C-alpha positions as CSV (number, residue, x, y, z in Angstrom):
1,X,-68.7,-22.0,-28.9
2,X,-69.0,-19.5,-31.8
3,X,-70.4,-16.1,-31.2
4,X,-72.5,-14.2,-33.7
5,X,-69.5,-12.1,-34.5
6,X,-67.5,-15.2,-35.5
7,X,-70.3,-16.3,-37.7
8,X,-70.5,-12.9,-39.4
9,X,-66.7,-12.8,-39.8
10,X,-66.7,-16.3,-41.4
11,X,-69.6,-15.3,-43.8
12,X,-67.8,-12.1,-44.7
13,X,-64.5,-14.0,-45.4
14,X,-66.3,-16.7,-47.4
15,X,-68.0,-13.9,-49.6
16,X,-64.6,-12.3,-50.2
17,X,-62.9,-15.6,-51.0
18,X,-65.7,-16.6,-53.4
19,X,-65.8,-13.2,-55.1
20,X,-63.6,-11.8,-57.9
21,X,-62.3,-9.2,-55.4
22,X,-59.8,-11.8,-54.1
23,X,-58.3,-11.9,-57.6
24,X,-57.8,-8.1,-57.7
25,X,-56.2,-8.4,-54.2
26,X,-53.8,-11.1,-55.5
27,X,-53.0,-9.0,-58.5
28,X,-52.3,-6.0,-56.4
29,X,-50.2,-7.9,-53.8
30,X,-48.2,-9.6,-56.6
31,X,-47.6,-6.2,-58.2
32,X,-46.5,-4.7,-54.9
33,X,-44.3,-7.7,-54.0
34,X,-42.4,-7.4,-57.3
35,X,-41.7,-3.7,-56.7
36,X,-41.6,-2.9,-53.0
37,X,-43.0,-5.5,-50.6
38,X,-40.3,-7.7,-49.1
39,X,-42.9,-10.3,-48.0
40,X,-43.3,-13.5,-50.1
41,X,-46.6,-13.8,-51.8
42,X,-46.7,-17.5,-51.0
43,X,-47.8,-16.5,-47.4
44,X,-51.1,-15.4,-48.9
45,X,-51.2,-17.8,-51.9
46,X,-50.9,-21.1,-50.1
47,X,-53.9,-20.7,-47.7
48,X,-55.9,-19.1,-50.6
49,X,-55.0,-22.0,-53.0
50,X,-56.0,-24.5,-50.3
51,X,-59.4,-22.8,-49.9
52,X,-59.9,-22.3,-53.6
53,X,-58.4,-25.4,-55.1
54,X,-60.8,-25.4,-58.1
55,X,-59.5,-21.9,-59.1
56,X,-55.8,-22.7,-58.9
57,X,-55.0,-21.8,-62.5
58,X,-56.9,-18.5,-62.3
59,X,-55.2,-17.5,-59.1
60,X,-51.7,-18.4,-60.5
61,X,-52.4,-16.5,-63.7
62,X,-53.6,-13.4,-61.8
63,X,-50.5,-13.6,-59.5
64,X,-48.3,-13.8,-62.6
65,X,-50.1,-10.9,-64.3
66,X,-49.6,-8.7,-61.3
67,X,-45.9,-9.7,-61.1
68,X,-45.4,-8.8,-64.8
69,X,-47.0,-5.4,-64.4
70,X,-44.8,-4.8,-61.4
71,X,-41.7,-6.1,-63.3
72,X,-42.5,-3.7,-66.1
73,X,-42.7,-0.8,-63.6
74,X,-39.4,-1.9,-62.0
75,X,-37.8,-2.2,-65.5
76,X,-39.1,1.3,-66.4
77,X,-37.6,2.7,-63.1
78,X,-34.3,1.2,-64.1
79,X,-34.4,2.7,-67.6
80,X,-35.5,6.3,-66.6
81,X,-35.1,6.7,-62.9
82,X,-32.2,4.5,-61.9
83,X,-30.2,7.3,-60.3
84,X,-33.1,8.4,-58.1
85,X,-35.9,5.9,-57.5
86,X,-33.7,2.9,-58.5
87,X,-31.0,3.8,-55.9
88,X,-33.7,4.3,-53.3
89,X,-35.1,0.8,-54.0
90,X,-31.6,-0.7,-53.7
91,X,-31.1,1.0,-50.3
92,X,-34.7,0.1,-49.2
93,X,-34.0,-3.6,-49.8
94,X,-30.4,-3.3,-48.5
95,X,-29.1,-5.1,-51.6
96,X,-26.2,-2.9,-52.7
97,X,-23.7,-5.7,-52.6
98,X,-26.0,-8.2,-54.3
99,X,-26.9,-5.6,-57.0
100,X,-23.2,-4.9,-57.8
101,X,-22.5,-8.6,-58.1
102,X,-25.7,-9.2,-60.1
103,X,-24.8,-6.4,-62.5
104,X,-21.5,-8.1,-63.3
105,X,-23.1,-11.5,-63.9
106,X,-26.0,-9.8,-65.8
107,X,-23.7,-8.1,-68.2
108,X,-22.1,-11.4,-69.2
109,X,-25.2,-13.7,-69.1
110,X,-28.3,-11.6,-69.0
111,X,-31.2,-14.0,-69.8
112,X,-29.8,-16.9,-67.7
113,X,-29.2,-14.5,-64.8
114,X,-32.7,-13.1,-65.0
115,X,-34.1,-16.7,-64.9
116,X,-32.0,-17.5,-61.9
117,X,-33.1,-14.4,-59.9
118,X,-36.8,-14.9,-60.9
119,X,-36.9,-18.4,-59.4
120,X,-34.6,-18.1,-56.3
121,X,-35.1,-16.1,-53.1
122,X,-32.8,-13.3,-54.5
123,X,-35.1,-10.2,-54.6
124,X,-36.5,-9.8,-58.2
125,X,-36.1,-6.0,-57.9
126,X,-32.4,-6.5,-58.4
127,X,-33.0,-8.1,-61.8
128,X,-35.6,-5.5,-62.8
129,X,-33.4,-2.6,-62.0
130,X,-30.3,-4.2,-63.6
131,X,-32.2,-5.0,-66.8
132,X,-33.7,-1.5,-67.1
133,X,-30.5,0.4,-66.2
134,X,-28.5,-1.5,-68.8
135,X,-31.2,-1.1,-71.5
136,X,-31.6,-4.9,-71.8
137,X,-34.2,-5.7,-74.4
138,X,-37.6,-5.4,-72.8
139,X,-39.2,-8.4,-74.5
140,X,-36.3,-10.7,-73.5
141,X,-36.6,-9.3,-69.9
142,X,-40.4,-10.0,-70.0
143,X,-39.9,-13.5,-71.4
144,X,-37.4,-14.3,-68.6
145,X,-39.9,-13.0,-66.0
146,X,-42.8,-15.0,-67.6
147,X,-40.8,-18.2,-67.5
148,X,-39.3,-17.7,-64.0
149,X,-42.3,-16.4,-62.2
150,X,-44.6,-18.8,-64.1
151,X,-42.6,-21.7,-62.7
152,X,-42.9,-20.1,-59.3
153,X,-46.7,-19.4,-59.3
154,X,-48.0,-22.3,-61.4
155,X,-45.7,-24.8,-59.7
156,X,-46.9,-23.7,-56.3
157,X,-50.5,-23.8,-57.4
158,X,-50.1,-27.4,-58.7
159,X,-48.4,-28.5,-55.5
160,X,-51.1,-27.0,-53.4
161,X,-53.8,-28.5,-55.6
162,X,-52.2,-32.0,-55.4
163,X,-51.1,-32.0,-51.8
164,X,-53.6,-29.7,-50.1
165,X,-53.0,-28.7,-46.5
166,X,-49.9,-31.0,-46.2
167,X,-48.0,-28.5,-48.4
168,X,-48.9,-25.7,-46.0
169,X,-47.3,-27.6,-43.0
170,X,-44.3,-28.6,-45.2
171,X,-43.9,-25.0,-46.4
172,X,-43.8,-23.6,-42.9
173,X,-41.2,-26.1,-41.9
174,X,-38.9,-26.0,-44.9
175,X,-39.3,-22.7,-46.8
176,X,-35.9,-21.4,-45.9
177,X,-34.1,-24.6,-46.8
178,X,-36.1,-24.9,-50.0
179,X,-35.2,-21.4,-51.1
180,X,-31.5,-22.1,-50.5
181,X,-31.8,-25.4,-52.3
182,X,-33.3,-23.8,-55.3
183,X,-30.6,-21.1,-55.2
184,X,-27.8,-23.7,-55.1
185,X,-29.5,-25.7,-57.9
186,X,-30.0,-22.5,-59.9
187,X,-26.3,-21.5,-59.5
188,X,-25.2,-25.0,-60.6
189,X,-27.4,-24.8,-63.7
190,X,-26.1,-21.3,-64.3
191,X,-22.5,-22.4,-64.1
192,X,-23.1,-25.3,-66.5
193,X,-24.6,-22.8,-69.0
194,X,-21.7,-20.3,-68.5
195,X,-18.9,-22.9,-68.7
196,X,-20.3,-24.4,-71.9
């Protein structure tokens, strides 16, 4: 039996979900995830997209916009503050080895490497800092981020819109394997591009 507190909480949650504040929250979470939060935004997006299926395009667009603002901040840190804030972020995420390996690949195949890191579970911060610290052209960096993160957010939104709650159960069971599968497929595509 529901108590009056449960009913108030449900009404409050419904008001938040139906308001534009949820869009600002998604924007902010996406921005923070792309810079410092090591928690995948999908944990918030999937339940929200299930509840707000008619706003899937708007939610994905707001998530992408937040990510692009965060990516721009990360790129700027790489350009101007790599020796201080950039090193701190690398240590914070404990990705020193990944960053060194990524820098080598990035210097040879920048755009393809950025696409790969933007789609796979490799922390996007690695790509932002490498692009900024090497003075990679900002517009190319932004284009790679739009393509990679667009695939991530719009693809997820479409899947949730088509499959509903089934995708939530599937995601909870297979998120780790899916991430590794995308990584392996991305590396295979990357190798084909590099070898040709």
